[in-house]
N, C-alpha and C positions, 0 to 999 in steps of 0.2 A: 504494500500500500504506500510505502514511502517513496516509491518511484514517481508517483503522479504529481506530487507537489513540485519537484524540480523540473518535471516535464513541462508544466504549465507556467511556472514562475521564474525558472532559472536557478542557478546555483553558483557558489563562489568559484573563481577560476582554478584554485588549487584542487577542488573536488572534481572539476571537469578534466584536469590532467590525469588524476588517478583513475577516473572512469574510463578515459580513452585508453589508458595502459591495460586495464584489466578486461574491458568489454568491447574492444575494437573489432574482434573477430566473431562476434555473436550476431545472430539474425535479428533484425529489427523490421517490423512491418508498418509502424507508425511513421508519418513524416516528421522530420526534424523541425522544431520551432526555433528559429534563430540559432543561438549556440547553446540551447538548453539540453539537458541530459534526456536521452530517449530510452524508455524501457525496452529490453529485449524480449523475445518471444517467451523465454522461460519464466521471466518474472511476471509477464502478463498472464501466463497460464496459472502460475501460483496465486496471483491476485484474484483471478476469476474463481479458482477453487475455494479460496478463503471466503469470498463473498457468498458463494453457493452454500458453503458449510454454515455460515452465519445465518443465512435465510432459513435453512432447515432447522437450526437450533432454536431460533425465535419462533418458528412455526410450531415446533414440538412443545415449547414452553407455554404457548398460548392455547394449545389444544388440550 
C-alpha cells in the first residue's frame, strides 16, 4: 500500500536513486508520472490481494 503515495505525490531524490538501483529490472504496467516512483507488477499484485483479504475480513465480521 505504501507504493501508491509516492506514485501519486513523488518522493525524495535519495529514495528515487535507491528505487532505481533495486527495481530497475522489474515489470511495470502503470505509466510513469513525472519522476515519481512507479509500483511494479509484484507489488501491485500484493496490494490487490491485501485489499481483497481486507474486504473479506470486514464482510465476515459484519455477517
